[in-house]
Each structure stands twice: as C-alpha cells, then as structure tokens.
C-alpha positions as CSV (number, residue, x, y, z in Angstrom):
1,M,-2.9,-2.6,-33.0
2,Q,-2.5,-0.4,-30.0
3,K,-1.1,-1.9,-26.8
4,Q,-3.6,-2.1,-23.6
5,P,-2.1,0.5,-21.1
6,T,-0.1,-1.7,-18.8
7,I,2.5,-0.8,-16.0
8,G,6.1,-2.0,-15.8
9,I,8.0,-2.3,-12.9
10,L,11.3,-2.6,-12.7
11,G,12.5,-4.0,-9.2
12,G,15.0,-6.3,-7.2
13,M,16.8,-3.5,-5.8
14,G,15.8,-4.8,-3.7
15,P,13.6,-7.3,-4.3
16,Q,11.3,-6.3,-1.5
17,A,10.8,-2.6,-2.8
18,G,9.8,-3.9,-6.1
19,L,6.9,-5.5,-4.4
20,D,6.3,-2.8,-2.4
21,L,5.7,-0.3,-5.6
22,F,3.4,-3.3,-6.6
23,Q,1.6,-3.3,-3.3
24,A,1.2,0.8,-3.6
25,V,0.0,0.3,-7.1
26,L,-2.9,-2.3,-6.2
27,D,-3.5,0.1,-2.8
28,N,-4.1,3.3,-5.0
29,T,-6.2,2.1,-7.5
30,V,-10.2,2.1,-7.0
31,A,-11.4,-1.4,-7.9
32,A,-14.2,-3.5,-6.7
33,R,-12.9,-6.7,-8.5
34,D,-10.1,-8.3,-10.2
35,Q,-10.7,-6.9,-13.7
36,E,-10.9,-3.3,-12.5
37,H,-7.1,-3.5,-11.5
38,I,-4.4,-2.4,-13.8
39,P,-2.5,-4.9,-16.0
40,T,1.0,-5.1,-14.2
41,L,4.4,-6.8,-15.1
42,V,7.2,-7.1,-11.9
43,S,10.8,-8.1,-13.2
44,S,12.5,-8.8,-10.0
45,A,15.8,-8.1,-11.4
46,A,18.1,-8.9,-8.4
47,H,21.2,-9.6,-10.6
48,I,21.4,-5.8,-11.2
49,P,24.8,-4.5,-9.7
50,D,24.8,-2.3,-7.0
51,R,24.1,1.2,-7.7
52,T,25.8,3.1,-4.6
53,T,29.2,0.9,-4.9
54,F,28.8,1.9,-8.6
55,L,28.6,5.3,-8.1
56,L,31.1,5.9,-5.3
57,G,33.6,4.1,-7.3
58,G,34.3,7.1,-9.4
59,V,33.8,5.2,-12.7
60,A,30.0,6.6,-13.4
61,S,31.1,9.5,-15.5
62,D,34.4,7.8,-16.5
63,T,33.5,5.5,-19.7
64,A,37.0,4.6,-20.3
65,A,37.3,3.3,-16.8
66,R,34.3,1.3,-17.4
67,G,34.7,-2.3,-17.3
68,R,38.6,-2.2,-16.2
69,E,39.9,-5.1,-13.5
70,G,38.7,-4.3,-10.3
71,A,36.0,-1.4,-11.7
72,P,32.6,-2.0,-9.7
73,P,30.1,-3.7,-12.0
74,D,27.8,-1.1,-14.0
75,P,24.1,-1.5,-13.6
76,A,23.1,0.4,-16.0
77,P,23.2,-1.8,-19.4
78,P,21.2,-5.0,-17.1
79,M,18.8,-2.6,-16.3
80,G,18.3,-1.1,-19.7
81,R,17.7,-4.6,-21.0
82,A,15.3,-5.4,-18.1
83,L,13.4,-2.2,-19.2
84,V,13.4,-3.6,-22.6
85,E,12.1,-6.5,-21.7
86,L,9.1,-5.5,-19.9
87,A,8.1,-3.5,-23.0
88,E,8.4,-6.5,-25.2
89,A,6.2,-8.1,-22.6
90,G,3.5,-5.5,-22.9
91,A,4.7,-2.7,-20.5
92,T,3.8,0.9,-21.8
93,V,4.7,3.0,-18.8
94,A,7.5,2.0,-16.2
95,A,9.2,2.6,-13.1
96,I,12.4,1.6,-11.5
97,A,12.1,0.8,-7.5
98,C,15.0,2.5,-6.7
99,N,15.6,5.9,-5.9
100,T,19.6,5.9,-6.6
101,A,19.0,4.6,-9.7
102,H,18.0,7.8,-10.8
103,A,21.4,9.2,-10.7
104,G,22.4,10.9,-13.8
105,P,25.5,8.6,-14.6
106,I,23.1,5.8,-14.6
107,F,19.9,6.9,-15.5
108,Q,20.6,9.3,-18.2
109,R,22.1,5.8,-20.2
110,V,19.7,3.5,-19.1
111,Q,16.6,6.4,-20.6
112,A,19.0,6.6,-23.8
113,Y,18.7,2.7,-24.2
114,V,15.3,2.5,-23.7
115,R,14.7,5.2,-26.3
116,A,16.7,3.2,-28.7
117,H,15.4,-0.4,-28.1
118,A,11.5,0.3,-26.9
119,P,10.5,4.0,-27.8
120,K,7.0,3.4,-26.8
121,L,7.9,2.7,-23.5
122,A,7.3,5.7,-21.2
123,L,9.7,6.1,-18.0
124,L,9.3,7.7,-15.5
125,H,11.1,9.4,-13.2
126,M,10.9,8.9,-9.2
127,I,13.0,11.7,-8.2
128,E,11.0,14.5,-10.7
129,E,7.4,13.0,-9.8
130,T,8.4,13.1,-6.0
131,V,9.4,16.9,-6.0
132,A,6.2,17.6,-8.2
133,S,4.4,15.9,-5.6
134,I,5.6,17.9,-2.9
135,R,5.3,21.3,-4.5
136,Q,1.4,20.9,-4.9
137,G,1.3,20.0,-1.3
138,V,3.5,22.6,1.0
139,G,6.2,25.3,0.3
140,P,5.9,28.2,-1.9
141,H,4.4,26.5,-4.8
142,A,1.3,25.6,-2.3
143,D,-2.4,26.9,-2.6
144,P,-2.0,29.5,-0.9
145,P,1.7,29.8,-0.8
146,G,3.6,29.6,2.1
147,P,7.4,30.0,2.7
148,A,10.2,27.8,1.4
149,A,10.2,24.7,3.3
150,K,12.4,22.5,4.8
151,I,12.3,19.0,3.7
152,G,14.4,16.1,5.4
153,L,16.2,13.5,3.6
154,L,17.3,9.8,4.4
155,A,18.8,8.2,1.4
156,T,21.8,6.2,0.3
157,A,25.5,7.5,0.1
158,G,25.4,7.5,-3.7
159,T,22.0,9.8,-3.9
160,Y,23.6,12.4,-1.2
161,H,26.8,12.4,-3.2
162,F,24.7,13.1,-6.5
163,R,22.6,15.3,-5.0
164,L,19.6,13.7,-6.5
165,Y,17.0,15.2,-4.1
166,D,19.2,18.0,-3.2
167,D,19.3,19.6,-6.6
168,A,15.7,19.2,-7.4
169,L,14.2,20.2,-4.2
170,E,16.4,23.4,-4.7
171,A,15.3,24.4,-7.7
172,A,11.9,23.9,-6.7
173,G,12.0,26.5,-4.0
174,F,12.7,23.9,-1.0
175,D,15.5,23.7,1.6
176,P,16.9,20.1,1.9
177,L,18.2,19.1,5.2
178,L,20.5,16.1,5.6
179,P,21.5,14.3,8.7
180,D,24.3,14.9,10.4
181,A,27.2,12.5,9.4
182,D,27.5,10.4,12.7
183,F,23.8,10.3,12.3
184,R,24.4,8.4,8.8
185,D,27.1,6.4,9.7
186,T,25.6,4.7,13.1
187,H,21.9,4.9,12.2
188,L,20.8,5.9,8.7
189,F,23.7,3.4,6.5
190,P,23.4,0.2,8.7
191,A,19.7,0.3,8.9
192,I,19.7,-0.3,5.3
193,Y,23.2,-2.2,4.5
194,D,24.0,-4.1,7.7
195,P,24.4,-7.7,7.3
196,G,22.7,-9.0,10.1
197,Y,19.7,-6.4,10.5
198,G,19.6,-4.2,7.8
199,I,16.4,-4.0,5.6
200,K,18.5,-5.3,2.6
201,A,19.4,-8.5,4.9
202,T,15.9,-8.5,6.6
203,S,12.7,-6.8,4.9
204,S,9.8,-9.1,5.8
205,P,9.6,-8.1,8.6
206,V,12.1,-5.3,9.0
207,T,13.7,-5.8,12.2
208,E,13.2,-3.9,15.3
209,R,16.6,-2.7,15.6
210,A,16.6,-1.3,11.7
211,A,13.2,0.5,12.6
212,R,14.2,2.0,15.4
213,A,17.1,3.6,13.4
214,V,15.1,4.9,10.4
215,A,12.7,6.4,13.3
216,A,15.6,7.6,14.8
217,C,16.9,9.7,11.9
218,I,13.5,10.6,11.1
219,E,13.2,12.3,14.5
220,H,16.4,13.7,14.5
221,L,15.7,16.1,10.5
222,I,12.4,16.9,12.3
223,E,14.4,18.2,15.4
224,K,16.5,20.2,12.7
225,G,13.3,21.8,11.7
226,A,12.0,19.4,8.5
227,E,8.3,19.8,8.1
228,K,8.4,16.5,5.8
229,V,11.2,13.6,5.5
230,I,11.5,12.4,2.8
231,L,12.4,8.8,2.5
232,G,14.9,8.6,-0.6
233,C,15.6,4.8,-0.5
234,T,13.2,2.2,-1.6
235,E,13.9,0.2,1.4
236,L,13.2,2.9,3.9
237,P,9.0,2.9,3.7
238,L,9.1,-1.0,4.7
239,A,10.4,0.4,8.2
240,V,7.6,3.3,8.5
241,A,4.1,1.6,8.0
242,G,0.7,3.2,7.8
243,H,0.4,2.6,11.2
244,H,3.4,4.0,12.4
245,R,3.4,7.3,14.5
246,L,6.0,9.2,12.1
247,H,3.8,8.2,9.0
248,P,2.2,11.3,8.9
249,Y,5.7,13.4,8.6
250,V,7.1,11.2,5.5
251,I,7.2,11.5,1.9
252,N,7.2,8.1,0.5
253,P,8.7,8.2,-3.4
254,T,7.0,4.9,-3.9
255,R,3.7,5.8,-3.3
256,V,4.3,9.1,-5.1
257,V,5.5,7.1,-8.0
258,A,2.6,4.3,-7.9
259,R,-0.1,7.1,-8.4
260,A,2.1,8.3,-11.3
261,L,2.2,5.1,-12.9
262,I,-1.8,4.9,-12.6
263,R,-2.5,8.6,-13.7
264,A,-0.6,7.3,-17.1
265,T,-2.4,4.1,-17.4
266,Y,-5.7,4.4,-16.3
267,P,-6.2,7.9,-14.7
268,E,-9.7,7.4,-13.7
269,R,-9.1,4.3,-11.6
270,L,-6.7,6.6,-8.9
271,N,-7.5,6.5,-5.6
272,P,-8.2,10.3,-4.5
273,N,-7.1,9.6,-1.3
C-alpha cells in the first residue's frame, strides 16, 4: 500500500529552528480547515552533536580520526538514524532544519545512510533549494536576465569554512559577499552562540541584543553592495521576523525549503505568495 505523502522535519539544531520550519510549512500551505493541512512529522533531535564543532575539529574528512579520544562527536550517524525513524513513522520527504548540516562531510554520509536504510525517503538539500530559488528572482538567471547579483551571506563558521553557499552561488553565476572577519567575531557568532544572549540560548523571543547584532550584520553586507542577504543559519531568521524593517532584503532558507516540501507532497496546496 502506497504511503500518504507526509513531510518529515529533522529539527533540534537548534530546537526552535525545527519549529520555525514547521511553522513555515503551515504558513505556506493553502488550507481552510485542519484536514487540508499537510501531514507532518517533526523530530526534535536535540542530542545531535554540534555541526560546526565537528567540522572545525578537523575530523570531518578523516575517517580514521572519527571516534578517537578527544575528537569532536560526529553528528552524521544520529542524523541518519533520526531520518530513518521519520521514514519508518511515515515520512515520504524530509528536510533538515540546519544549514551547516548540509556540509559535504556530514550530509553525504547522512544521505548514504538514508539511501541504504530508507531508500523511499526523499531528502531535500537546503542549500541547493535556496540557490535555485534565488536563480528564479535575481541575477543572470532572472527573467529578464540581469547582471550577476551580489548575494550576502550570514552563516556559522562551519558553513563559511566549507563554502556551502559560496561555491553554490558562484556556480549559479552570483557573487557571494561575506561580512568582514571582525563583524563575524563581534556581532554574528555571538548573536548565534553567546550563552547569555545568543539565539541558541534564548530564541523565543530572541533577545534585543542578538536582534540588533543580526540587523547590524545585514546592514553591513548591504553597505558592501549585497542586493539580498541569505540568513544561512536556521537560528538567524528568528531575529528578522516578517515585520522587521530589513525583512525585504533577506533570503530565508527555512521558508525556501518549507515551500519545497509542500511542492514535493501536495503542490496544489502551495500558497503562491
């Protein structure tokens, strides 16, 4: 018997980001009653080790180093198991609510595990979906085509280090712009990770200090010439809600992948706006 199309969301990285993806699915679904919403399973797998710590620990591409004493714990195995659990529970298409988790040294092994243990589960790639959506709206691939757009990027150190968005943007004909190193250290990374005011510590609501820091980073990239700014960490959109004055300038990968999940399950229910 064929499974009912069902969305799976692997969250917990951080937990509020997984809820934000679920909310984005709800917000982008055309539904007048409960029964018209899309069946969705959410796994808030908060036990998954930090992706950036693993990537910057130098073991992501060193198989022999994985599991050695003192090495950062590997997030790929528990991510793969959590996705298979979603498939066993009924998910037919899934997305991971974490940008950094899509770095090749993590995502490729997660995808291989899913293919081996839940081959019917379609796993979307947040970075690929985001760049594809940008191609539809700006730059040389817009209709009509324009000059290569400068796209700003706010992300974690792991995402920057492995050039997740940089390479994908350049391959699509865009010019990625990154914040200056001092801005990353004094504004961006603390806004995400600071244990006192960062979004991972306090996300509902985001603290004023973190929100101001994120806004300063967006403005910094706009001043450098960015036409749009990708919020390339799933915590960052929590600081720039729809009413925010800078919202028109940002690209939210969470919203992009939410719409892709709807297209993959019930495309007729996708809100056109």
